[in-house]
N, C-alpha and C positions, 0 to 999 in steps of 0.2 A: 865184151857181150853184157847184156843187159837181160836178167832173169826177173820174172814178178811173180810173187806170192799172195793172193788176196787173202787177207785175214778176216774182215769184219765188215758187214755194213752197220750202220750203227742205227737201224731201227729196231733195236733191241731184240735182235736173235732172227734168225730164219725160221719162222714158225707161222702156224695159221692164227692170228690173234683170235677170231671167232670161233675155233674150234678150241681153244685153250681156254675162253671165257665160258664156253659152254661147260666145259669140264668143271670148271672151279664154283660156278654159279649155282647153288642148291636151293632147292625150295623146302619147305619145313610142313610136319604132320603134327596135329594135336596128340597128345599122350592122355588127353581125357582125365585129369586127375579128379580122384573122389575122394572128397574130405570135407571137413568143416573150416569154411574160412578161404579168404583169399592167398593165393601162394605168395610169399615175399623173398626167399632164400632158396636157392638150389645148389646143391654140391653133389659131385659125383664120387663114387666109392671105386678103391682100386679092386681089381681083378686079374685072376688069374689067367682069363681066357680075353681074347680079343674080338669075340663075336658079337654082334648085335643083341642076340637072344638073352646073353649073359650080362648086359650091363644093369647097373643098378645106380639108384640116385635115391637121394634125400631132400625132403622138401619141407620147408618150414611154413606156416599160415600165418596170418594176422591174429588167430583166435588162440595161439599158443600150441597148435598141433604140429607135431612131425610124423612125416608120412614118407614110405619106403616104396620105390619103383623097382620091381624085381619080376623076372620073367614073366614080361608083360602086364602084372597086375600090381595094383596099389594097396596097400594095407597100413593101418595106423600103428606106429610104433612107440610113441609116448603122446601125453596130452599134458601140458604145463597148467601150473594153477592161473589164479587171475592175473598175477603180476608180470607173467608173460605173454600177456596179450597186448594188443596194438603196434607193440614194437618188439622185436625181435634180431639177435646177430647170433649167427650159427657158421660153424666149421666143423670139419670132419676130418679123420685121419685114419690110415690103416696101419695097423702094426702087426707083427709077426712073433706069435710065439710058437712053441715047440709043436703043437697040435695043428694050429690053424691060422688064418688071417683073421683078426678082430679088428672091427671097425668102431672108433671112437667118435662119438659126437657132442658137442658142447654148444649150449644155447645161452646167451646172456640176454638179460633184460634192462630196463629203464632204469631199474633201482639198485643196479650192482650186483645182482645174484647171477652166477654162473652154474647151471646144471650139466654135469659132465656124466656120460654113462654110455656102457657098450650098445651098440645097435642091437645086437643079438639077445641082450638081457637088461631092458632099460630099468627094472626094479633095482640094479644093483648099482645104480649111480649115485653120484654125491652131489650136493648143493655147497658152492664155493662162493666166498664174500668177496668183492673188489670194490671196497668203497661204497658210499651212498649214493652214486650218482649213476648218469647212464653208463651202459657198456657200449663204447664206440666200436669197436672192434675185437674179433678173436682170431687168435693165430696159433695154428699148430706147426711145430716144427720136430720132424723126425730125422735124426742123423743117422743110427745105425738101425738093425734090425735087431734089438735086443728087448722087445715087447714093451718099450716105453717112449715116450715123447714128451716134449716140453710144450706147455701151453701158456699162451701170453694174453691178458686181457686188459685192454687199453681204456682206463676208466677217465673219471674228471679230473680234474687241475691238472692232466698232463702225466698222471700217474699209472704206470705199467706195472701190473702185478703178473708174477710168474710162479708157476707148480711144475712140478715133475710129475706126470701120470704113467704109472705102470699097472699092467693086468698081472694079478696073482696067477701063477700056475697051478690053481687050485682044479681047474675043470669048471667053476662056477663063473668065470669072467669078472670077478671081483677086481676092485680098484684099489691101490694105494697111492698117496700122494705126499709130496712134499714141497712144501712152501719154500721159494727163492727168493733172494734178496731183488726188489724190483727195481723198476727204471725211473728216472724221471727226466721227462722231454724238456727240451729249452722252451723258454718264454716266447709265445708266440700265439697268434690266432690259430684257430682249428689246431687246437693241441691233442692230437690223440695219433697213436701208432697204427700203420697201414700194411706194413711187411718187415720180417725180421728173417736174419741168417745168422745161425751159431757157426762158430770157425776156432779150432784148437791150434794155439801156436805156442808150442812148446809147453811150458808150463802154466801159459795165460790161455784165458778162453775170451774171445770177443764177440760181440754180436753187433753186426752190422743192421742198422734198421732205416727203414724210411718212415715219414711222417706226413700227416694231410696236408701241411705248409708247404712240402716239396724240399724238404731237406734230407741228408743223407747223413745220419747220426751214427756214431761209433761209442760202444761200451766196452769196459775193459775189466775182468775180473780174474780172481784164481781159479786154478780147477777145482771142482766141488768132489771130493773124495768119498762122502756119503752116498752121491748117487750111485757108486758103481757098487754098493753092498746091499742094495736092496734084496729084501726075503730075508735077511737076517733077524731084522725084528719085526714085529706084528703089531698091529693095532692103527688108531686112526692118526690123523695128521698132526693131532696137537703133540703126540708123544713122540714124534719122530723131529720136532723141530728145537733147535736151541734159541737160547734167550736172545741172540744177537740178530738172528734172520726172522723172527717173528713180525708179521705186519701189523700194521695198526688196526686193522678191521678185523685180525683174528684174537688180539690182544682186547679189544673192547668186547667180543663175544665173551672171552673168558672172564671179564669182569662183572658183566652182566649176571654169569652163573653163581657169583660167590656171596657170601652172605652180606648183610649190611655192613657197611663200615663207615667210621666217623669222617667228617668234611674232609680233617686234613689229610689222612690217609688216601680218600678219594682223589685230592688235589695232587699229591704226591704221584699216584700213581697215572693220573692224567698227563702230569709232566714227564714221566717216563715212557708213555706212548709217545708222544710228540718226538722226544729224544730218537726213539727206535723209528719215527717215521722219516726222520733225516738222513737214515741209513740208505735210503734208497741210492742207486748207483747214478751218477752223473756223467754225462759225455765227456770222453778224451779228446775227440774229433769231431766238428760241426762241418757241413758243408750246406749252408744256410741256404735256402730256397733254389737249389741249383735245378730243379724240374719246374720252377714257376709256383704259383700260388695255387694252382689245381691239384697239386699233391703227388707224391711218389705212388705207384700202383704195386711193382714187384721189384724184388731183388734176388737173383741169381747167382749161385756160386758155381763155378764149372773149372776145374783145373788150376786153381790158383786166382781166378781173374771173376771180378764181380760184374754184373750186366743188370742195370738198372732202367726202369721205364717210368714214365710219367704223361701227365697229360698235357704236355708241351710238346708232343711230338718226337721226343728225342729217346734216344737210348744211350747210356752213358756209361763206359766201359772203365773200371777203374780197380785198384787192388789196395791191400792194406800194407802200408809200409813200416818199418820199426824206426824207433828215434832211439839212441842212447844218451841219456843225458846225465850231467852230474850235478847232484845236490849240494847242500850246503858241508855235508861230512865227506865231501870228495867221492862219494860211493855212486857207481853207475847206475842208472835205473833205466828199464827199458819200457818205452811207452810207443803206441801205436797212433799211425793217422791215414787217413783216407788220401790217396793220389788218384786223380783222372788222368786217364791215357788219352782219352779222344770221346768225341759225339758222334753217333751216327743217326741221321735223321730218317724217319720214314718218307713215304711216298707223298707227295704235295696232296695236301687236305686231309690227312691221317693224322690228327692231332692227338685223338685219344688213344693211348697204348696202353697194353694191359700186361703184358709179359714178353718175354723172349723164351724161344724154343731153340734148341742146338738142332742144327741139321748134320746129319751123316753125310760124310763124303763117298765118293764111289769105292773107296778100301776101307770104309768104317773107321777111319781114323780124323780127329779135328786138327785142324792147323795151329803148329805148335810156333811158339815163340823162343827166343833163342837167349837164353839166359847169360852165357860166356861173353856174348856181344853186347849184352845190355850192362853187364858189370865194368867192361873196359870203358864204355862210354860214361859211367857213372864216376869211375876213376878220374877220367880226364876233367871231369866236372870238378870233381873235390878239389882237385889242384890249382884251380881257377876261384874258388870260393874262400871269402874272408869273413871270420866270424860268424860261421853260419853253423847250426847243428850237423853233426856226422848222422846223414841219411843214409841208410842203406836198404836196398830191396830186400823183402822177404826171400829166405833161402829156399820155399818151396818152389816147387818146378810151375812155371808159369806160361799158360798157353792162351792164344786166342783162337776161338772157335768159330765156325761157319753158322750162324743163326737167322733164324727167322722171325719177324716180329707181328705179334698178335695183338689186334685192337681195332676199332671202329673208324671205317671210313666213310662219314654220311650215315646213313642208316643200313649200312652192311658191317657185318663182322669178318672180318679179312686176316689172313695170315699170308705175310708180306716177305719175299725174299729180296732184301736189299742190294744183292750183288747182281741177281739175274735181273732185277727190276720187274717181278713179277708176281701175280696172286696164286698163292697154293690152294687158299680156298677162299671162298666168298658165299656168305648166308645173308639175306636178306631179312633182318632182326629188327629194325626200327632204331636203333641208335645206343648209345653207350648207358643210358640210365636204366639198367635193368641188371638183375642177377642171372648168371651164366654160367657154364663148365663145359669143357671140352673132353669129351669121352673117346677113346679110352685115354688115361692119364699115364703117359710115358715118363713120367718123373723128369719132366724138362726137356724131353727131346720131340722132334717131330719126324715122326716115320714117314710122312706122305698119306697118312689116311685117317680118319678120325670124323667125328659128328659132335655139332652143337646143340646142346640144351640149354634152353633160356625160358623166361617168364615174358610173356606179353600180353598187356590186358587180360590179366587174371587168369591165364591158361598156360600151361607147361607145354613147349613146344620142341621139336627135335627136328633137326634138318635130316633131309633124306640121303643118305650116303652109302655106297655098298663098300662095307671096309675091306672086301677081298677082290674088289674089281681091278685093282693097280698092284696089289701085294706091294705096297709102299715104293713102288718105281714109276716115275714120271719122265716120259722124254719126248715133252711139247717142243722143247728148245733142240733145235741142232746144233747151236753154237751159240756161246753166252752172249749177250748184248754187252755193249761198252757204253755208247751214250746213246740218249735217248733222240738227241739233235746233233748237229754239226759239231767237229772237232775244232777248236780254235788256236790250241798250242800244243805242243809235244816237247818232252825231254827225255834222252835217254841217259839213265844213272850207270849202267855198266851190264856185266854179264856175271853169273854165277853157274857153276857147275853141281849138278846133283848127281844121285847116285848112278853109277855107268857111264861117269863123265858126258852126261846130256847136258848141252849149253842152252842156257836160258837167258835171252836179252830181257831186261827190266826196262820197262818204259812206264813215264809217267805222261797223263792226257788230259786237258782240260776242254771241257765243252761248253756249248749254249745252254745245257740243261742245268748249268751251275754246279756240276759235279765233278770232281777230280779223282780219276781211275788210276791205278796202279796195276800194271799188266806185265805178264811174262810171256815173251813169243819165244817160240823153237823154229829156228829157221830149218832146221832138218827135217821134220814133219808135217810144218805149218800150224801147231797147236798154238793156241792163244788162251790163256788162263788168267781169269781176272782175280788178281789178289786181294784187292780193297777199294770201294767206292768211298769218298769222301764228301760230304754233303754240307759243309759248312758255309758256303758262299750263298749269297742271296742274288746274285746276278751272275751273267755268263763270266767264264774264264777265260782270259786272255793272254796271260803271260805266265811262265813257269821257270824256275831256275833252281839249282840245286849245288851242294857241296857234298862230295861223295867222299866217304872213309872205306877203305878196303883193308883194315887192319886185322879183318877176321878171316882174311885168306879168300881162295878162290870159291869156297861154298857160302861166303857170308858177305853180305853189303850193307852197310850203313850210310845214309844219306839225310842231310838236312835239307829239305823241298819248301820251297816258299812259291805259293800260287798268290795272283792277283787277277784282278777284273773289274766288272761294274761295280757301280755305288761306292768306288774309292774303297774297296774293302781287299785286304791283305789276310792270308793265313800262312801258319809256318806249323811243319811238321817234322817229326823225326821218324823215318822207316827204318827198321830193320828187318832186312830180307835175307833169306838163306834157303833151306831145303829140308823138306819133311823126309826124315829117313824111313819112316814108315809107307808114306805114300809115294816117295821119288818125284814129288813135284815141288815147285818153290811155294812158299808161304811168307807171310808179310804181318809185321806187328808195326801199329800206328799209335805213335803217341804226340796228342795234340800239343803243340810249344806255346803259341801265343796267336792272336788276330789282331787287326787294327783296321779302324774305319776313319776316315778324316771327318766324318759328321757325328762321332760318337756323341760329343756334347749337344749336339739339335737333338739326337733321339732322347736324350734324358730331360728336355724341358718339357714342362707340363703346359697342356693347354697349347702344344705347337700347332693345333690344327686351326688356332685362330690368329697364327701369325704368317708373314710371308716370307719364305726362304729364298733370298735374294742370289746365292751362289747356286748355281745350276749342278746337277748331278755328274762328278767327275768319273770317268773310264781309264783304268790302269791298263795302257796299250803294250807295253814291253817293259821289260826287267832285266838287268844285269849285275852278276856280281862284281864290285867295284874294288873291295879289300876284305881281306879276312884276317882277323886277329884271334887270338886265343880266346876273348871272351867275347867276340861278338862278330856281326857280319854286317858290311855296309853295302846296300843296294842302292842301285840307280835307277830310277822307275821314270818311264815317259807317260805324260798324263794328257789327257785329251783336252784339258782347259790351259793349254799352251806352257806348261811348267815341266820342269825337270827336278824331281824331289829325290832326296837323299834320306835312306831309314836305316836304323841301327838296329838288328835283328839279334837279341840275347838269349840264347838258350839257356844259361845258367839261372838267369831272372825271369826267364818265360815274358819277355816284353817286347814290342816293337816299339821304337820312337822316330818320329819325324825329327830329322837333324837340321835341314834347309832346302829351301826352295829357290828355283830361278826361273824368272819368265822371259827368257831371251827370244825365243821363238815368237812368242805373241800369236802363235796357231796351234794347232792340235799336233802335239809331238807323237810321231807314230813309231819309232823305234829307236833302241839304244844298243850299243855293243861296246865292249871296254876290251882293254889289253895292257899290259904292264911291261915297262922298259925300265933298264938299269944301267946308269952310265959308269965310266969309268972309275968313278969314286965309291961306286956301291949303292948311291943314292937311288930312292925307288920313286919310279914315275908313273902314276896310274892316269891312263888316257881313257877317256869317254868320248864315243862319237855318237852324238844324236842327229837324227833328222826328223823334218816335219812336211806338212803338205805343202810347203813352197817350193819343195825341190833342193833345199839347201842341207848341206852337211856340216855340223859344227864339231869342233875338236875341243876338248876342255883338258886341262891338266890338273889333277888331283897330287902333285907331290906332297902336300905339308896336310894331308888328309888326316894323319895319324896323331897330329897336334892341332890341328883346327877342323871342323867340320863345316866352315861357311864356304860359299861358293864364290868363285871369282866372279867379279863385274862383269865379264863377258868372256866367251870362248877365247882361245889363244890362235885359232885360225878357222876360216869359213870358206868352203869353196860351193859352188852350184854344180848339182850332179843330174839334174832331172827337171821336165819341164813342170811336172806337177808332184803330186806325193811321194814319198819315198817309203815304201813298203816293207824293206828289208835291207839291213847292212850287216856284213861281217868283215872281220879284219883278219890278216894275217901278217905279222911283223917278221922281219928277217934282220939279223944284227951284222953289220959289215965295220969290224974295227970299232971306232968311236960313234958310229952314227947307226940309225935304223932306217931300213925302207920297209915301209908298211904298205900292204895292198889293202886297199878298201874297195869291196864288190858290193854294189847297192842297184836293186832292182824296183820299179815304181808303176804308178798307173799308165804311164805312158808305154808300158811293155818294152821298155829298153832296159838293157844290162849294161851297166857302166863300171868300168874297172880303173880306179885311179891309184896310180902311185905317188905315197908321200914320203919325203925324206925329213927325217927329225935328226936334227944335230944340236950336240948339247956344248953349251957355253963355257967358256973358260974362266967364269967368274969365281970369285973367292967362295970358302965353304960357308960364309956367313951371309952371303947374297939370298934374294928371294929366289927360290927355286922354281916360282911361278916364270921368270924371266928368263931361266936358263937355255929353254928350249926353243930351238929355230927351226919353224915348220915352212915347207914350200911344197909346192905342187910340181911334182917332175913331169909326170905325164898322165894322160887320161883317155880310155877308149871306149869307145860304146859301140853296141849292136842295136841298131833302131827298132827293129822288127824281131827281137829275140824271141818273144812269144807273141801270139795273135789276141791275147787278153791281158789285162793287169799281171806283173809279175808280183807274187804273192809272197814269195819265201826263195831264199838261196843261202847256201851252206858253203862252206870251203871244205871239199872231201880230204884234201892233201894241199901241199904248197902249189900244186900246178894245176889241181882241176876243181872245178866249181859246179855244183848242182843247183838248178833251179826248178821252180814248179809254177804252174799259172792254172787261171781258172780256166784255159783252154784244154786242161786235162792233157798235157804234155810235161813230160818229165825230160828235162836237157842236162847233159853232161859237156862242160866246156874245157878246153885246156888254155891255160894263161902262160904267155911267155912276155920276153921284154919286148918283143915287136907287135904286142897284141893278143886278141882272143882267136879261137878257133872251135868251131862247134865240132863235137866228136860222135854223140849219141842223142838218141831220143826215143822214149817209149811213151806210148798212150797209157794213162794210168784208167784205172777203174774208179779212182775217186773223184767226185765232181767237187767243184768249188775250194779245190785245195788251198789250205789257207796256213800250214805249217810243215816245216821238213824237220828230219833229224838224221844225220849222216855220220857215218863212223867206218873208220878201216878196221877189217878183219884181220887181227894179228894172233889169234887162235889157232892150234892145230886141229885141222878138221880131217883127218886122215880116215875116220870113219863115214865119211861121204856126208853129202847134204840131201840125199833122196831124189825124190822125182822133182823136176823144176819145169816150169815154163822157160824157153831159151829164146831171145830174139839174135836172130844171127848176125855175125859182123857184116856191115855195109848195108844193113835192110833198114829202111826208113817207116817210123810209125805211119800207120793211115796208108801204106801202099798195100794192097793184097797180094800183087803178084811178087814183090821183093820180100814180102814177111813171110817166113818158114818157121814154122813153130814146131817143136818136136820135143821128147822127152829125154833127159839125160841127166846122168847121175856124176857127181865129180871124183874123180880119181886121186890118188896120193900124188903129191908133188904138184899139182896144178895150183898156180897162184891165185889168191882171193882179193881182190882189190876192197870190197866193202859193202857197205849195205844203204840203201836210202829208204827211210820210213816217210810215207806222204799220208797227210792228215787232213780232213774236209768233211764232205758228206760220206763217210766211209775211213776206212785205215787200209793202207796196203803197203806191205813189205817190198822192195824192189832190191835184187843181189846183182851189185856190179862185178864183173869176171873178166880177167883178160887171160886168155889161153895161152897167148904169147909170152906172157910174163913181163909186159910192157908196165 
């Protein structure tokens, strides 16, 4: 019997797009600021209430005035002197004391001064000096609710000045500050800080920073014990500084207050100040320009992972790894470095990204990564590395969360969900060159409600949004979308068991929307969960292959996945898949291993728009694993330019290398398939089957691939199979004593299904002879069904040694039985998927005593398309009934078909 379950259409989900757009698109109202000057910077204040009537904002004008909006009214809280006019940089932070929530404001000017004051008591503020040049940016960082926060001021010449600011518990909101050793940014243009995050790792403290040049920078220092003892000493900042941590500007201020001294003493004092200036911390790890030349906009730390955004349209997910190095005295020293896992792109046209907000799942828990499986993979890698540092992953619990991307799409401010591929919020504001703030500030989380406050044309505007209309729950999408356009390829990785022994099939799909999607399908209840969406391709994805590792047991799965497609682009990922114990559903951690393009050198050429590119763009049509070694993976790729190319993928070195290529077919190669044979002496023979648009199938022998990666001049055997192009080839080898019988199934544009039987016989040559000439290949028999389908046969797979599943654009999925006397048609079902392009089939060998739930069943003997013969009913599986397998059909949609034989055949 054939039972079908439709999982997903690929229109992005079953929903009313117009209704969804109406909900996320919001207009704006003018808050009518009353003050002197034009608003330049706006910041929102934290509040213990989430109602709009309790919102509060701080605005700084070009005349140096700071105004607060609270309870629907504006009031001036601070007016700066003349040096704070025409230019200002402002940031606010909210810290908790024993009695209340205190808002601290910092305002910087063009001459290096920073004014810090509590919003409720501006007169108790203090003025700090951060060099003699312009204050490019101010950054507050609050880690704990201990009444204090770190203040970073990025000045001229790439110097970053740091203070620890704390509110005294005296009831008068007085401030006490301690100056900490500053940072020195790497030499580059646009040398100032844009974001910073502090992390404690054992006895060390690291700062992960982003700069205006687009670089991620890591600084390392020891724990500052003095910070934990605030309140024991009183007085100004000068009394609390040690001689080693005084900054150059504070030292110069002390010199000016001294009595006149002679020239020699003044020269010595200046030299000592310069020496102290060198004490600025320098980076221990730099990822230069990873976010392009427009800068890093934010870095968020969440459960051990970091999420950085930039104006290159990308979110980079990375972590801090520790390196143990030996110095000259053979003493181990631990240093830290940045390691990028993967890159997530926003939607097309959304290049100006501002930040990442964590999305809470239905159970309130984020997706977790599996540290034990990652350590097993790292141990395997370390065994293959030679003369490399011992790099280990941080022992902190590492998790990857479901997140939303905040940025500007044209002249709209957008909150974008990269998994569901939909807008959560959209506000027409005019574009990214403006100051804005999202209220309420949920500390890096998106709860589904909020309002945007921004400055436009000298006015302070707020988006109209009822914060209680949805209570943080949106249900526009009935089912998560998979691809925005057709699915071109699919690969099944395997299955995992969640809590309660629920079985989930893990699938990887590639589509015409240039994305690769990792799915988890539950055949029992029909659930489909999107685990990850990878957006690194610049053209359609047409081929997928993978090598799966099941060392983690039934609840964990690791796979090295390679995707290829248009523009001769190839990407490689490591997927760590397991089950979230809290949510009871699968989750996935993606690590980007490497990428490759044939025309990478062309892309790096300057003035290439003035030159003519002679070679046309090449598309990768199909891909198969030819050989797997401990250090690399050898792939055979069918290309549209008529070549077959061999690639080496090294996960250890994170590199993809082109080994060799052959243009034997002289026309577009549509598909490739591989199999491995072993002769009586134990010699390995890797065979490659390739087919092109001329209907010919070629057999290649790569027996000596381990010693030489070069192609043989020509294939060892070629035979005709179809009148026109061959779209799909699958092979099934059977060993009989000292020879092999290989069944080659192929389908083409002529709608014909062909099964060819090839005999492979090993020669009796000596061990030193050429392995290429030891194989004797002959065509034993060939069977064809002329009208297997009414349209081009697009994909076929062997379900087992005797059964073949085929799919076509005629929306029929057929099951065929293969025997020594020929082929016979067994079953056919009409699929709901139009333009079927790919198949994934597998036998179900798992224990399904729990039943498979409600299913659509096509009774035995019924033929698809015959309304009188087709009887559909709901039936649940019972214990002891044999399950044959599943067929996953992909095209303009995705459908899972269950093959079942109640008679046990």
